[in-house]
N, C-alpha and C positions, 0 to 999 in steps of 0.2 A: 339657264341662268337667270333670264329676265324674270321667270316665274317665281324663281326663289327670291330675289330680290323685291318683287311685287308683295310675296307672302310676308316678307320680313317687314315690309313698310305698313302692312295692315296690321300685323302684330304689335309693332310699335306704336302705332297711333291707337290701337285698344288699350294699351298699358298705360299709355299717358292719359286717356279718358278716365280709366278707373282711378288713376292717381289723383287727378283733380277732384273727382267726385268724393275722394276719401280724404282729403285733407281741408274740405270746406272752401276750396278756391272757385267752385262753381257758384258762389252767392252772386247775386246780381248787383249791378252798379245802382246806388241809390239815386233817387231823382233829387232834382235841384231843391224841391220842396222838403224831400226827406233830410237832405243836409240841413237846412234851415231848422227843421225841427230838432235835429240831434245837437246842433249848436245851441239852440234855445235850452235844450234839456241840460247839457253840460254847462252853461252859463249859470242856470237858475240853481243848480245842485253844487255848484262850486263856491258860489258868492257867500259873504259873511251873513247875509239876510237868511232867514228861513232854515237855519240849522244846517247849512251847507258845508262843505269841506272846510273852507277857511273858519266857519265857527267851530268845527270840532278841533282844528289846530289851535284856536284860541284856548279852548279847554285845555289842550296839552300843555300849553304854556302857563296856564294857572297852577296845573297839577304838579307840573315839575319845580315850581317855587313853593310847594307845600300849601296851595290854597285850593280849596274845594269849589268848583264852579258853583253859581246859583242854581238850585233845584236838585243838586245831587248830594249823596252822602256816603260815607264809608261803611262797608258791610262787615259782617263777620268774617268773611273769607279774604279780606284785604282788597275786595274790588270797590271801586267808587262808581256809583250809578244812581239811576233813578228815572224819573220822567219829567220831560218838559213838554207840554202839549201833548200831543198824540205820537211823541217819539220816546222811546225807552234807550237809555244809554248804559253801556258796560265799560269802564277803563280798568285796566291793570298796568300799573307804573312801577319800575324799578329805576333808582337812580344811582350814578356814581359822581365821584368828585374829580378833581383836574389830574389826580394821580391814578385813577381807574379804580380806585377803592370803592367797595359798596357802601351806600349811606343806609343807616337804619329808616330814614325817612327823608323824603325829597324836600327840598328847601333851598336857603339862601348858597349853600355849598354845591348845588347840583351843577355839573359841568355836561353831563350826559345822561340821557333817559331813555329806557326801552318801554314803548308804549303799545299795548294791545288794546283794539278798541273794537266795539260792536254796537251797533245802532238798528233799531227796528221800530216800523210803525208807519206812519204816513205823513206827508207833508202838502200843504195847500199853498201854493206860490202864485203870483199874478198870472205866469203863462203856463205853470205846469202843476198838476196834481198828481201824486204818486204814493203807493206803497213802496217802501224799501226795506231791504236787509242788507247791511253793509258789514264788513268784516276787514280789519286793517292790522299791520304791524309797522311801526314807525320807530325810527331812531332819530331823536332830537338832540343834536350835539353843538359843541362849540358855545355852550351858553356863558362860559366864563372866559373864553382863550380867544374869541373872534366872533364875527356875526353869526347869529344862530342859523343852523342849517338842519333841514328835515329831509330823510331819504327813507325809503320804505315800500311795501308793496299793499295792495288791498284788492277786494272784490266786493261787487255789488250786484244786486238784484232790484229791478224797478218793473212795476206794472204801473204805466204812466198814461196819462191824458195831457198832450201836448197841443194846446190849441183845441180843435176839435177832433184830433186824431188819437189813436189808441195804440201804444206800444208795449212790447215785452222787451226789457233790455237788460243784458248782463255786460257788467264792465269788469275788465282784468285791469287794475291800475299798478302803476309803478311811478314813484315819486324820486326825483332825481337832483340832488343839490339845490333843493328850494331854500333860499336864503331870505332872511327877514329883517326888517329895519328894527329901530327902538320901538315902534308901535306895534310889532310882531305882524307887519304887513309884507307879503312876498315881495321882494324886488327883484330877483332873478331865480333862475333854476325852471324846471318844467314838470308837469304830470303827463304821463302818456298813459291813454285809455285805449285799450283794444275793446270796441262796443260791438257785442253780437245782437243785432235788432231783430225783432219780427214785428212787422206793420200789421196789426190785427184787422185793420180796416180794407187793407189791400186785397183784391179779387183773387190774385195768382202771383207767385213768385214773390212771396212777401217777406223772405229774408235776406239780409245782407249784413256785412260786417264793414265797420269803419274804424280806422285808426285816427284817434283825437289828442293831438297834442296842444297842451296849455302852456305856452311860454309867458313867464311873468317879466314885466318891465318895472321900471321904478316911479311909475306915475299913477299908482292906484289902478293900473288897467293890465291886462294881458291879451296876448293874441291866441285865439282858437284856431288851429289848423287842421282840417278833415281831409285825409287821404293825400295830404301833401299839397293839395290845390285850393280848396275852397277855405278862404280866410275871414276871420271875424274878429272884432274888437270886443272885450268884454270889461264892462265896469265891475271891479272886484266887490264894491259895497252893494250895489243893487241887483247884480246879475244880468243887466239889460247888455244884449249882444247886437252889434251893428255889423252887416256883411261889409267886407273889404273887397274880396274879389270873389267871382262865382267859381 
């Protein structure tokens, strides 16, 4: 009987080890310096400057109002795209009114819009340089009936230099009830990024995964929380992050 219990325990331990390896939970814990680097990257690529996430959201507000953003144009396939600096943009937008009826063109009557977006190229920011491949699906709603709100999903791939360190990063993004004020600045809601990171300069055990949550506040800032513990304040205009807790 004791031998049977011992054998079962060994088998269970082996099964748990295999499961841990197969679901990616064996990624190592990031260092404090790596948390700082990820926070810097998230802040820089979210802020309004440098064609970050908020800059794309500003494009979305222009498009649903029937205004083509600077540097972009409507093509023969109904896409709105073009290049700004070293980035290439592609948007597809469909709009409906307050009754849910499809509109022939987005404009003043738009209450809800479905937005497909793609962005490729490179960015050169004060703390981050990166090549980027970004795709997303957003729903912008309540444009006429309440405070505008954005929901959706997206994915990103970055090859980045953060300070003096090199990283390959993939983001899975989820946008949850991001509410905007009259200036189209987020004042509540959140973005949740699952970030799979490879620290290219590390000598061993160079891969890790981070859950990064951006929570918007009403003062032009947001809080970045990494793995539920490391917290940073983010200036939404400049992208500057300041550590709050380790």
